Structures are given as structure tokens and as C-alpha cells.
DODRENKE-721965 format. One line per 8 residues: their letters; for each residue x, y, z of C-alpha. Coordinates in steps of 0.05 Angstrom, whole numbers. Each point is the difference from the previous one (the first is absolute). Last residue first. Layout:
BEGIN
a> X Y Z; ...
//
This chain:
BEGIN
vvgdvvkw> -748 -641 284; 10 72 23; -31 20 66; 40 64 1; 35 -10 67; 4 -77 -4; 21 -1 -73; 50 55 14
aeialeae> 33 -40 56; 9 -61 -45; 27 44 -56; 49 34 46; 26 -65 27; 12 -28 -70; 32 63 -24; 45 2 62
keiveyak> 27 -68 -18; 11 17 -74; 34 65 17; 47 -34 50; 16 -55 -50; 12 53 -54; 48 37 44; 38 -65 14
rihaeetl> 4 -13 -74; 27 71 -13; 50 -7 58; 26 -66 -28; 9 33 -68; 51 49 29; -6 70 29; 65 30 26
aagvalrv> 5 55 -52; -70 24 18; -40 10 -65; -66 -36 0; -66 38 5; -63 -35 24; -63 42 -3; -70 -15 28
cyvdnlvt> -64 23 -32; -66 37 12; -36 15 -65; -30 69 -2; 39 22 -63; 63 -33 26; 6 2 76; 65 -16 36
qtlyidtr> 27 -42 56; 71 -14 25; 41 -61 16; 47 -16 58; 18 -70 25; 22 -29 67; -35 54 42; -71 -22 -12
asirgffm> -60 44 12; 7 28 -70; -16 -69 -31; -63 -8 43; -25 70 -15; 16 -13 -74; -48 -58 0; -54 38 36
rnlnnlea> 7 57 -49; -1 -52 -55; -66 -28 25; -32 68 6; 23 17 -71; -31 -65 -25; -65 20 35; -1 69 -33
lpveggqt> 17 -31 -67; -59 -47 -1; 18 -75 1; -14 -37 -64; -41 -64 9; -42 -17 61; 36 -65 10; 63 38 14
qpclrfvs> 68 4 -36; 55 39 36; 32 63 -29; 56 21 47; 44 57 -25; 63 12 -40; 50 52 -22; 69 -25 -20
lafspptv> 64 41 -5; 69 -20 -23; -9 18 -74; -73 16 -5; -44 -61 9; -67 5 -39; -54 33 42; -48 -27 53
lkivpste> 36 -67 9; -42 -52 33; 4 -38 66; -61 -47 7; 11 -62 -44; 76 5 9; 48 -29 -51; 9 65 -35
vlsvfvrn> 21 33 65; 60 -47 3; 22 18 -70; -8 74 17; 46 -8 60; 53 -34 -42; -7 55 -53; 13 50 56
laigkrih> 65 -35 14; 20 6 -74; -14 75 1; 42 10 62; 57 -41 -29; -2 37 -65; 11 66 37; 58 -27 40
aqfgavgf> 32 -32 -62; -4 67 -36; 39 34 55; 52 -55 0; 8 4 -75; 6 76 1; 54 -3 53; -15 -21 70
srlvfwfk> 61 33 35; 8 57 -49; -74 17 -1; -5 -4 76; 62 41 17; -14 54 -52; -74 5 18; 20 4 73
lsrfrrgl> 47 57 -14; -52 39 -40; -38 15 64; 46 55 27; -59 35 34; -31 65 -24; -2 72 21; -43 53 -33
alhwnryd> -68 -32 -4; -50 0 -57; 38 -39 -54; 42 9 -62; 26 69 17; 37 -27 61; 34 -46 -49; 51 52 -22
ivtgadgq> 23 -31 -65; 68 25 -25; 32 41 -56; -54 54 -1; 52 55 11; -40 30 57; -4 -69 32; 75 -12 -6
ktrlfppt> 15 71 27; -45 -13 59; -64 33 23; -33 -25 63; 13 62 43; -25 45 -55; -70 -31 -2; -13 -52 -53
idlaetly> -71 -22 -11; -9 -51 -54; -64 -41 10; -47 12 -59; 50 17 -54; 46 -53 30; -50 -57 -6; -23 4 -71
krdrvwlt> 68 28 -15; 25 -70 11; -35 -24 -64; -20 -73 -7; -5 -8 75; 23 -58 43; -20 -12 72; 30 -55 44
sadfnvlg> -24 -17 70; 53 -27 48; -16 7 74; 1 -56 21; 53 -52 -15; 16 -18 -72; -19 -71 -22; -50 21 -54
wkhfntcf> -67 -25 24; -20 58 43; 61 43 13; 16 4 -74; -63 42 -6; -21 18 -71; -15 67 -31; -9 25 -72
sdafenid> -8 70 -28; -24 34 -63; -23 -67 -29; -4 0 -77; 47 -46 -36; 39 -34 55; -63 -16 39; -31 -26 -64
dlfcvqry> 58 -46 -15; -2 -25 73; -72 -21 -5; 3 -41 64; -23 -63 -36; 54 13 -52; 56 10 49; -12 -64 39
epcslavg> 44 -47 -40; 57 51 1; 9 -9 76; 22 66 31; -70 25 -17; -23 -39 61; 29 59 40; -60 41 -20
awaadvhv> -50 -45 35; 0 32 68; 3 75 -9; -19 -1 -74; -31 70 0; 0 27 -70; -7 76 -2; -37 25 -62
rlyphdkv> -6 74 -18; -62 24 -36; 13 60 -44; 9 -47 -61; -74 -17 -2; -8 -36 -67; 67 -36 8; -21 -12 72
vqkiepln> -57 -43 -23; 45 -45 -42; 49 -8 59; -58 -20 45; -16 -57 -47; 71 -25 -1; 4 11 76; -57 -46 19
diagsstt> 7 6 75; 34 -59 34; -38 -34 56; 41 -29 58; -64 -14 40; -7 48 58; 67 36 -4; -3 14 -75
gvtailif> 55 -29 -44; 17 49 -56; -40 62 18; -20 64 -36; -1 66 37; -33 47 -50; 20 73 1; -28 68 -23
pkqglead> -76 -7 -2; -28 71 -9; -74 6 15; -44 45 -44; -60 -47 7; 1 -18 -73; 74 -15 4; -13 -43 62
eelasrlt> -48 -44 -39; 49 -7 -59; 58 -18 46; -43 -51 37; -24 -33 -64; 72 -6 -25; 25 -31 65; -56 -52 0
qgrlafnd> 13 -13 -74; 74 -14 13; -12 -54 52; 22 1 72; 16 -70 26; -44 -36 50; 9 -67 -34; -37 29 -60
eekvplir> -61 -44 14; 4 24 72; -10 71 -21; 36 66 14; -29 67 19; 37 66 -4; 6 38 65; 3 74 -12
yslglvma> 41 48 42; -6 71 20; 62 37 26; 22 25 67; 73 -23 -13; 1 -45 61; -70 -26 -15; 17 -14 -73
akvglsht> 63 -37 21; -40 -40 51; -50 -21 -53; 56 -27 -43; 41 -30 57; -61 -41 18; 25 -52 -50; -39 0 -66
qstaylvl> -55 -53 -1; -60 46 -5; 40 37 -54; 39 65 0; -8 67 -33; 21 67 30; -44 60 -17; 16 74 -6
demktdpn> -60 46 -1; 9 24 72; 70 23 -16; -25 48 -53; 30 -3 -69; 22 67 -28; 73 -20 -6; -13 -60 -47
mrqyssra> 68 -24 -23; 34 21 65; -60 -25 39; 4 -69 -33; 74 -8 15; -8 22 73; -57 -50 9; 40 -56 -32
avcailas> 61 15 43; -41 1 65; -36 -64 -22; 66 -35 -16; 28 21 69; -63 -27 34; 6 -66 -39; 73 -8 19
dsatvqic> -15 16 74; -54 -53 0; 47 -49 -34; 44 7 61; 64 36 22; 27 23 -66; 62 -20 -41; 8 42 -63
gggigstn> 0 -15 -73; 14 35 -65; -25 35 -62; 38 52 -41; 75 -10 10; -7 -70 -28; 50 -22 52; -54 5 53
lfdpslgl> -37 -55 -37; -75 5 -13; 5 14 -75; 44 -61 -5; -66 -39 5; -13 -43 60; 21 -74 -4; -8 -13 75
lkaswdmv> 74 -14 11; 17 59 -45; -40 46 44; 33 -29 62; 70 10 -26; -20 71 -20; -27 13 71; 64 -32 26
imeletca> 44 50 -38; -37 64 17; -5 -22 72; 75 -13 2; 13 70 -27; -44 34 51; 28 -36 60; 73 1 -24
psaawnfg> -2 76 -9; -18 13 73; -35 66 18; 32 27 -65; -48 -39 -43; -62 27 34; -49 -18 55; 40 -60 24
pnvvatsy> -14 10 74; 64 -34 24; 13 -57 47; 63 -41 -11; -16 -55 51; -72 1 -21; 20 -22 -69; 45 -57 25
ldaligef> -53 -30 44; -54 7 -54; 47 -35 -48; 10 -56 49; -74 -11 8; -10 3 -75; 52 -54 -12; -32 -41 54
tcstpfya> -64 2 -39; -68 27 21; -58 10 -47; -70 19 20; -51 -48 -29; -69 23 -22; -62 5 44; 1 -66 37
ffsphtwh> 35 -66 -17; 49 -5 59; 13 -74 9; 75 5 -18; 9 56 51; 30 62 -30; -58 44 23; 7 -24 72
tlgpiilk> -53 40 38; 39 27 59; -24 6 72; 43 -57 29; 61 31 -34; -9 67 36; -1 -15 74; 50 -56 16
qyddailq> 47 3 -59; -1 76 -4; 6 2 75; 65 -40 -4; 30 53 -47; -20 56 48; 29 -37 60; 64 -13 -39
fdeglqpa> 2 74 -16; 7 21 72; -48 56 15; 7 75 -6; -26 44 56; -68 34 3; -33 -59 -33; -52 16 -56
sapilsql> -71 7 25; -62 -45 7; 43 -60 18; -4 -62 -45; -37 -64 18; -70 25 14; 0 41 -64; 24 -59 -41
ygpevspl> -64 -41 4; -43 59 -24; -39 -41 -50; 2 -74 17; 58 -48 -11; 5 -70 -30; 46 19 -58; -15 -23 -71
vpkdqlsy> 43 -46 -43; 11 -48 58; 73 -19 10; 31 -66 -23; 11 30 -69; 42 55 29; 48 -41 42; 62 5 -45
yyecirdi> -22 70 -21; -2 25 71; 66 -35 16; 33 38 -57; -28 66 26; 25 -16 69; 71 -14 -25; -1 64 -41
aqygakrf> -23 40 61; 54 -32 44; 56 17 -48; -27 72 -4; -3 7 76; 74 -20 4; 21 47 -57; -43 56 28
qeidm> 34 -7 67; 67 3 -37; -20 63 -37; -28 37 61; -70 -4 27
//
């Protein structure tokens, strides 16, 4: 493909992307394909001779789009949202056009310097302490791939820090702390690093948040056993229910155990900090006072296309002392002089994508006010859903709404009185089975301390109130049908 052929194909690609978005809400959210559908449609080996690009582009429309789950669909309420804006699409196009590995400042100065700037912009947008700014010269921020990468990096740094301070500590004695509601990234980090981990319990009466006394008791028990807890992964907005760990209480415990590092995972809910009215409920002041590191994903609810996870640290040496390896062929005069950031020492890989460009495009195009409006819209739409649930005699919230997330289940009244939990769980599995068989709406399930629930997460930029009301109509209809079927199967009156 030469330049003019690229120009022609590029025009067509933009036109087709626009048509995709014009027609998106008329498409089903989920594809009607079976596992392995693509293997029968694509040859087993690459072609020996090159093919005409028009054929390739047409095959994308014909073979790939029918197998896509449409995460930007206005009726996508599963997991958490994945952002996609036209500004982000264009930024990705520009960034891949000037491909560079970005492993140090000299690899492309604009890439490193723009990342430093947009990470400071983002920190200020969220109200983070000046301690976390790159311009502080001490702390700073770096764009990562996902929150799982950010957590793993924080654990590597915390382990290295603990071992430097306690050089006689055995690896098998180190323990990573998470809660039963922490994202699986906590357990995975421990598995990758070959470390022990301890799951701290949380209770329904605490809205599934970690309390200080639970942490204190665990630290005291492990001290008696000779175990060495070195990091806690605390959460602001858990995946299952949007729970927020009690950071003020945790802060007081950490004062008595200063060796324990704290990484705050706010992968989904962290962008709500852009709105000042939500900073208190997210314990921003405590994050700013004592967290060693903080992560949120702009690619979830924050308008920046995947991948765009942000990690800030209070002290950049926390990362570089654990991750800085500079062979002779990577040395530069700027790096040796210490006048630049070489971001390869802030994460596990060497090369990195030019992701800061899409932050720059999105934040400039939306502005702070536009970004805040997007967050407030998602929360307001969730309030609409909650108001509808509150009118139902059988659909009940399991936890208080958390920003743009609601967790609910069916709790019908019966003549026999209260329905045992096991039977209610069976009913809700039947209910979710009906919901998940549909292609016009997408929700996900979870289990909170043995209670089977269904989640609805708002956040797609295209979602409007009409989509929320339609979703509730579907949920209400399927609830009625599930309850009738359940009564027959379980003999409930």
C-alpha cells in the first residue's frame, strides 16, 4: 500500500466507523455466534501472495463485526464501561503513524514529555496531592496498560522496598494483603511473584468495605506467626459492589505499622474524583495523606480509549529502585545527567505505546467541565434505575448504589414467609440465565458473601435515560417469568 492507497483506504475506514456508530444502537449488544465460528470462515494459514486491501477491509465488515460484543452500545451494562471517543480514535491513529518504542526520553522526547504533562493534568483533575505530580521531582505518574499491571508494579516496588529495609527476610515469609472484594489482580500479583497472600474478610453491615480493626487483627496474628505483610491493596469502588474500603481507619493502623505499603486501586471509581462532590466519599484526603500509590483507569469510565491506566506514586524512587536496569546500549547523556524521566524504569516492560496523545486530545476536547458532566450523567442515570427498582415489590437492591453501579436481586414474597438463601440464589440464577440469554441488553452477575446478585453498571457515553428505562422494562419482564418458573420448579407458593 502506497501513500495514496492509504489515503483512499483511510477515507473509507473513517466513513465505515461513522456508519457503525450511526447504526450502533440498532444492533444487538451481544453477537449471535458460537465458539469457533471464525475458524470456518478464515483460512488456516496466511496467504502466499498479498491480497487486495479492499477485500481485506470488506472481510472486516463481513466476518469480524458480526462477532463483536459492542462495549460502547447504550444498552451495555456489564462489567464496567470501556471508553471510546472519537478524539481517542484519532489520537490512536496519529500515535501509530509515528510509531516509536518510547523506552527513554531520547527515543522520542515528545512522547515522554507529553506523558509527564498529561499525568499532571490528570492528577490535578482528580484532586491528587502535589506530592503525586511529576513536576514535584519526587513523586509522579505514568500511564500503564491496566490496573492489574499497576497493582503488580506496586507490589514489586513494595517487596523491593521491604527487602531493602529488612534484608534477612525470607521470600516465603512475605505476605500480600487483599480483601474478599479486591479485584482478582491482587491474588494474580501474588501468584506471579510467588508470594503468599491473605484475604481479609469484609461484612455486609460495612457495605463490604475493609475496616481498620480487621486489618489490625490480621497484622497482629501474622506477627505472632513470623509472617511479614508488606503491602495492602485497598480499593475505592470494588468490582462486585462498588465498595470503598475505610481508608481513614486503615490510615490509623498503618501509622502503627509503617512498614506496610498501601496501594489504592480505584480502577473504575477513581475518575469520580474529578467531581468535587464525590471526593469525601472516596476519602481523597486520606489518599493524599498516606497512600504510597494510586491507580485509576481512564479507559473505563474516563473517556480515554483502551488502554489508559494511570499509576501515581508518592516517591518515584519507590519504582526506580526496584525496576531500574540500564545496560550500556540504553544509556543516554540525558538519563545519566538525571535531567529526564526514562519511563521504562516505571513499569515492567521496556517498550511502551504513545498513549499520552489520547489523554491530551480527550482532555483538551472535553475540558474539565465536559469530563465532569460525563461522570455526573452516569451517576444520574443510575439514580433513575434505582428509582425504578424502588417501585418494585420483588426487585431489591443488595447494597447501596455506588456512583453508576447498582447491585440487585429478586426477593419475592411468599405465603410461607422468608425464602431461604439457597432458594433465593436458585431463583436469581434462573433470572440471570434469562437475562444473559438475551442479546439486546448485557448485565453481569456476582456473589457477595454467598448472596447471588446481578450488577448493572452505567457508563457508555451513548447511554441515555430511555435506555435505562428500557433496561428496567426488560429486567422487570424477565423477573416475572423467572419467578413463575421458579415457583413451578421449587414448588414455592
